[in-house]
N, C-alpha and C positions, 0 to 999 in steps of 0.2 A: 357224663363221665363213665368210663368203663372200669368198674371196680376191680374186675379180674386183671386188667392190665396194671392197675396200681399195685395190686397184691404181688404180681409177678416182679414189678420193679423193686418192691420191698424185699422179696425173696432174693433177687439178684444182688442187691446192696448188702443184705445180711451175709450172703456167701462171700462177697468181696471183703467185708469186715472180718469174717471168720478166718479167711486166709491171712489177712494182715495180722490179726491177733496171734495166729499160729506162728507166723514168722517172728513176731516179737518174742513169743515164749520160747521158741526153739533156738533162735540165733541171737537176736539182740540182747536178750536178758542174760546171756552167758558172757557177754563182753563187758569188760571194765569200761567205765566212762569217766570223763573229766568234765565237770559242770563248768559252764561259762563259755567264753570265746577266746581262742588263741589269736592274738593280733601281732602283726609285724610292724615295727617302728624304726625310723631312722632318726638320729639325734645330732644336735650340735653340742660340742663341749664348751664352747665359749672362750677358748684360749686364743689370744691374739696371734695372728699369722697362721692359724690352723686351716687346713683345707675346708673345714666346715664353714668358716666365715665367708668362703667363696661359693657356698652352695653345695659342696660335696659332703653330705652328711655322713656320719659314722653309722655303721650297722650293716645288715639288719640285726635288730634285737627283737626277741619274742617275749610277749607278756601274756599272762592269763588274766582276763577281766571277768568279773562276776559280781553279782549283787548280794549284799548282806544287809538286812534291815533297810531296804530301799536305797542303800548307798552303794555306789560302784567302787569296787576294790580292784587294784591292779598289782599283780605279782610278777616279778622278773623270772624268766625261765632260763636256766643255764643252758649253754650251747649243747652239751651232751644229752640233754633231755628234750630238745626241740622235736625230734622225730616222734618220740613216744607220746609227748604231749599232744601233738597234732593228731596222731592216730586215735588216741583216747577221746579227744575232743570231737573228732569226726564220728566216733561211735555215739557220743551224746547227741550230736546233731541229727543223726539217723534215727535215734530213738524218739526225739522230739518231733521229727517229721512224721513218723509213723503215728504218734499220738494225735497230731494235728489231722492226719488223714482219717483216723477213726472218728474224730469229732465231726469232720465234714460229712462223713457217711451217716453218722447218727442224726445230724441235722436234716439231711435229705430224707431219711426214713421218717422222722417226726413230721416233716412237711407232708409227706405222702399219707401218713395217718390222719393228719388234719383234713386232707381231701376226702378221705373215707368218712370221717366224722361229718363233714359238711353234706356229703351226699346221703348220709343215713338219717339226718335229722328231719323230722316232720313237724309241721306247725300244728298247734293245738286245734285250730279250726278244721283241720283235715281229718280229725279223728271223730268217728261217730260210733255208735253202739256196736255194730256188727262188723265194721271194717277196720279194725285196729291193725296198724302196721307196727311190728316190733323188731 
């Protein structure tokens, strides 16, 4: 294994992470976010003779779904708030994607450090009085 190539990979990944962190600090952290997911649903009202009984459901309706104490909650979003809710929720999704990308980069870097560690470890029987590798 060429440790200098591994070090270069670590440096490149660190630079990639630094740029992503900068984007998060300068752009994403200034945007408001809506936690959860905005979902579009169509519903049946259940009235006899209604078009929904023939499969033509009412809607679309938008809801915000999110978790509280491991339970999923769903809140109806009024029509005049749809656009704003979707935009704020997209900001949240972009934030989470960036966090996931940083985690992936960190995992790659740690894997490369493990390679360096393996290449640097010597066995005890290879050490003798005058030839110590450190």
